[in-house]
N, C-alpha and C positions, 0 to 999 in steps of 0.2 A: 517185251516190246523191243524193237530196233534200237540198238546203243545209239547209234547216230541220231535217230529221231528223239530219244531222250535227252541227249545232250542240246539239241536245237531247242526244244520245248524249254528246257531250264534256262537256256541262254535268253530265250525269248521272254520268259518270265522275269528274268533278272533284268533285262532291258526295260521292261513296262515298269518293274518296281523303280528302278534307277529314273526313269522318266517322271514317274509319279513323285518321287522324292524330290527331284529337280524342280518340277513344276510347283510343288508345295514351297520349296524355299524361294524361288523367284516370285510367288505370290506373296509370301512373307516380306520380301525384299520390296516389291512394289507397294504393299499396304504400308511398310515403314516410310518408304519415300513419300506416300501420301500424307502420312502424318506429319513428316518433316516438312512439307510442302503445303501450309494452308494458303487460302486465298488472302490477299491484303487488300484493304479499302481504306484509302486515305482521303478524308474530307479537309480541305482546306478553305476556310471561309475567308473572305476579304474584309479586312478593317472591323472584325467582330471584336469589341471590347471585353475585357477582363469581367465587366460587370453586366454584360448584356444577356446572361441566360438565367433562367430560373434556378437551375442548380448551383449557380455561383451567386445567388442572393437577390436576383431580380424579381421583384414581386409583381412588377408590370407587364413582363413579357410572358406569353403562353408558349413554352417550349416543352411539351411533354414527351416528345420522342427523344430529344437529345437529354432531357432529364432522365429518362429511363435509360438511355445509353451509359449515363453516369452511375445510376444505382445498380446496373448489372456489370459494372467494370470498375476502373479506377479513374480518380480525378485528381489532376495535379493542382496544388495550390501555388507552385513556384516554377511555373514552366515559362519559358521566354522565346519570343522570336529571334532570329538572328540580326534583325534589323528592325527599326521603326518604322520602315516603308515596305513596299511589296516587293520589288525587285531583289533586294539583297536576300530577304529571307527565302524566297524561291530558288535563288541559286545554291544558297547554303544547304536548303532543304534536299535538293536532287543530288548534289555531290558530297555530301558529308564532311564539307570543308567550309572554313570561313569564306564568305563571298569575296573578301578583301584579296584573297590570292589569285583573283581573276582580274584585277585591276580596279582602279578608282572608280570607274563607271558603273560598278556593280555595287557602290556604296550608298547610291540613291535609285529613284525609278529611272529605268531605260525610257529616254526620251523618243517618242515617235516623231518628233519635229527634227531634232539634231543628230539622233543616232538610229535612224531608220533601217540603215545598212548595217548595224551591228547586233550582236547577240551573244549569249554564252558560247565559249569556245567549244568547237567540235572534239577538242582533244580531252575535255571534261568528260569523266566517265559518270553516267548517271544511274539513279535507282533501277529504272526499267532496264538499261543495259545489262546491269549485274544480273537482274532477275530473269531476263531472257537466256542468259547462259544457263540458269538453272530450270529451264523448261516452263517459264511462266509466259502466258499470254499478257500483253500489256496494253493499256487503254488510258487515254486522258481524255476528259470532256471538261471545258471550261476555260478559265483564264491562264494563259501561258505568262506574258511578260518577260520573255527572256530572249526576244528577237521577233521582228515584225514581218519578216519575209524569209524566203528561202536564202540561203541554206539552214537559217536558225530556228526552224519549226520542230514541234515535238516529234514528228515522224523521223528527223534526223538525229534525235537524241534518245532513241530505244523505244519509242512508243509505236505500236502496231497499228493504233487507230487515234484519230484526233478529231474532234469537233469542238469547236469554241472560237474565243477570240484571242489574237495574238498581242493586242494592246493592253495598257494597263487600265483602261476604263472604256466603257461602250455604253451606248443608251440600251438599257435593258429590254426595250421593246423593238426598237428599229435597227439595233446592233450598228450604229454608225459611232466611230470614235471621235474624240474631241477636235480632230482636224478635219472632220466631214467625210472621212474614207470609209466604205463599207468593210466591215470587219467581222466576218464570220466564216470560218474555214472548215473545210472537210479533207482532212489530211493535207496536201499542199496545194489546194485549190480553194479560192473564195467561192462558197456556195450559201448565199444567204437563206435564212429560215425564218418563217413567221412565229411569233411566240415569244412568251416572258423567258428570260435566260435561265432562271431557276429551274423552270419546267422544263424547258429544251435539254438543258443539262441532264436532269434527272432522268428524262426518258432515253436518252442515249445511254447514260450508265446503265439503266435497267436492262436494255437491249443487249448491252455487252456481257452482263452477268449471264443472262439466259443463253446466249450463244456459247459462252465458255464455261458453263456449269460442270462439265465433265473432265476439265483440266485445271491445274492451278493458274490463278490469274492475279495480276497487280492492277487495281483500278484507282486512278487518281482523279478525284472529283473536286475541282477547283471552282467553286461558286465564285461569281463576280460579285453577287451581293455579300455585304451591304455596302460596297463602294458606291460613290456617287456616279451618275445621276441617281439622287435618292428617289427611287420609284418603286412602289410596291406593285403587285400584280393588277390592281385597278387604277393605278395612276396613269396618266396620258404618256405617249411618246414625246421625247423632247426634241431629238435631233433629225435632221434630214441630210442626205448625201449632197456634197458640194459646198457645204457652209462651214465656216470655222467656229467652233465652240470654246476655243482657248479662254476666251473671258467670260462665257457663259455655259459652264460645263456641269451646272449643278442639278438641273432639271427644273421642273415648274413647282415652286414652292410657295403656295399662298401665304404662310406665315413663316417668315424667315426666323423668327425667334422661337419657333417650335417645329424644328424638323422631325421630331421623335415619331409622329404618327405614321411617316412614310418608312422610317427605320424599322419601326415595330411590324409593320407588314412584311417588310424584307426578311427580318429575322424569322418571323413565324412561317414564312415560305421556305426558308432554309431548314426549319424544323419538320415541315412537312415532306421536303426531299428526303431527311434522314429516315422518316417513317416509311417512306415508299420504298426504299433502298432495303431497309430491314424486313419488310414484308415480302419482298422477293427472295431475299435469302431463306425466309422461313418457308415459303412456298417451295424452294428448290431444295430444301432439307441441307442448306449450306451453312446455318447459323454456327455450328459447333466447328465447322471448317474454316471459319473467317476470323481473322482479326481486322477489327474496325477501329480507325484512329481519328479522331476529330480535334482539329486546332483551328487557329487564325494565323495570318501573315503578320499582323502586328496589332498594337492597341487601336482603339477607336478614337474617332473625332469627338470631342465634346463641344467645341465650336470651330468655326472655320472662317479665318480672315475676318474676325470680328464683324462677319455679315450674317452668319448662320449660326443658331444657338440650339442647345438642347437637341443634340443629335443623337449620340451613343452614351455608354456608360463604361467607365473603367473601375467601378466600384469605389473603394476608398482611396484609390492610388492617385499619386500627383502626377500630371501630365497628361499627354494625349499622343496619338499618331505623329510621327515626325521627331518626337522628343525622346532624350534619354533619360528621363525620369521613368519610373516603373509603369506609368500608364502608357507608355510608347512602346514597351516590348513584353511586359508581363501579359500573358494571354491565356484563354481557357485552353486545356488539353485533357482529353478523355479516351481512354482505351479499353475496347470491350473484345474478350475472347473467352466464351463460356468454357469452363473445364480447365482453363488455365489462370485466368486472371480472376481473382476472388471478388465477388459481388460487393459493391459499396465500399470499395478500397479508397483511401485518400492518401496521396503522397506529399509529403513537404519537403522532398528532395529537389534540388536545382537542376533543371535540364533544359535543353535548348533544341530547336528546330534540328539542327545538323545532326543530333543524336539519332534520327529516324532511320538513315540509311544503314549504319552498323547494325541497328536492332533489327531492321526487315532482313538482312543478310542472316543473321542468327535464327530468326523465325523461320527463314526458308530452307535452312540447313545447308547454307552456302559456305563453305569455308573460306574464312578471310585469310589465314596465314599470315606471313610476315611480309607479303607483297603489297598489300593493300594498306595504305595510309590515310587515315582519316583524322580530322580535328575533333568529330563528335565521337561518343562512346555507346557502347552497347548497353541498352537499357532493359534487355529481356528479363534477366533474373530480377531486376528491380519490379518489373511489372508483375512477375508470378509469385516472388517470394517476399516482396517489400525489403530486399536485402539493400544495405545502404550503398550510395554511390560514392566514388572516390573523390576526395578533395581535389578540386581544380581551380584555375583561374580563368574566368571567361571575359570576353572582350566586345566592345560594340565600338563601330566608329562609322561616322557619316560626315564626310568633309572635314569640318575642324572641331566637330563635337564627339566626345568620346564618353564610354563608360567602362568600368572594370569591376568585376564581382568576384570575391573569395570569401567563401563561408556567409557571415552576415555582413561583412563590410563591402560598401559599395562606393567606389570613387566615380565622380562625375566632374568633367570639365567641357564648358561650353565656349568655344571660341577663346577670346582673349580674357574671359572671365577667370576669377581665381579658383583654383581646385577646391571641390566639396567632398567631403566624406560623410557617409550614413552608416548608422548600424541598423540594418533592416529588422533584426530581431526586436529591437527596441522601438524602431521608428520608421514602420512600414509606409508611412506617407511622406517621408523625406523632408520633414518639417524643420530638422536641427541639424545644421552643418556642424560637425565635430572635428573637422580636420585639424584645426590648431591644437586641439587637446590630444591628438593622436597623430602628432607629426611623423613619427616613425612608420605607422603603418600606411600614412598617406605617402610617404616618400617611396615606401616600398612597392606599393600598388603602382605608383606612377613610373617607377624604373622598369616594373614588369611590363606596363603598356609600351615604353619606348623599344624594350627589346621585342616584344611581339610586332610592332609596327614595321620594324627593320626586317623581321622574317617575312611578313606579308609582302613588303616592297620586293624583297629578293625572289619571292614566290611569282609575283605577278609580272615580273620581267621574263618570265618563260612563256607567257601568253600572248 
């Protein structure tokens, strides 16, 4: 054989072999990247109490799909929202930071009356913004409540797609907010749709999954339920455009002493939503590729304004939404990821909403390095291995009400009232104030709060 021809053939063979090896290595790299980049679905339910689910001990609710999520994953007994109301928790959730760092207006609900032109700073970097850098498609469907209009809508905070309401509450059927404004958006435009809020949010979420099944995605499902107006799927619409509902915002409640039947229908509608989403994941063979997280933005209402009663359940906990006792901010938390999180796990570690951002970055394989500073911590190893979380001090502040938690110790101060101290290991229902018997612990925790508040004020001055 001609020598030059032999050399050419051998070079060609070597090139083919090299190409094959490179293709194999590239394929392995892509496979590893896919393993590192699972889908992430986050359910955030509005006003869902600690005791509103079957898997948290409620015998009156029928929540088989959420209960199955807990049975096939991990359930937290000591998980907390960053605030006892909606806007604070949502700001902390998306940024991984105390909401107080963005100013006092994020300590309570952002008002559609006096703060209609305000919102979460565009300088704040959010979960979807981080994940988009990692190649994720990002979608949000449901309640935003971090800005009522441009430029403070979700599509300017990292979400590729948004359908839902900007306000803190809306009629679940007519989608009119409490000030009589139409409030149903598609990206940056108001685009009203007919249908019950839970069902609309679910349908848009299913469509998003189907359209992004071949790429990693982050899906934020922020149900308006079970926030008032307390309307189940079969309850009537309450609000019409052009009328104010500031003093009549609750819905049509035949028996104000027993709101529970309406709330029960809402909880069970949310449960159906979870079931539909899980079915889509199964149909598309995405179950093992998807981390699903389910939680609430604050505790539930037990009563409202001494006018409505028997609304939600916070189990054995003292207090309710808006309050610094456990019922205001200890909430359900479930995470499911087959093959990673052990079935039927129960965690008694203390965690908070702002821990989700650093956790999601770890799950997605996005290096955090030393350039990113969060108040929350990465929960990933705890989720998969039940490793203990580090000891830390946690803070809540809304106006002149505060709470501080370290280990079993919890300090509460409500306005001008004296400081209270509880040992939650011995007194979960916060019945016995032991501040006087433990004055050194009380003083230490309160000093830590003072130092923390100074830090928050300095941070807020930058926004």
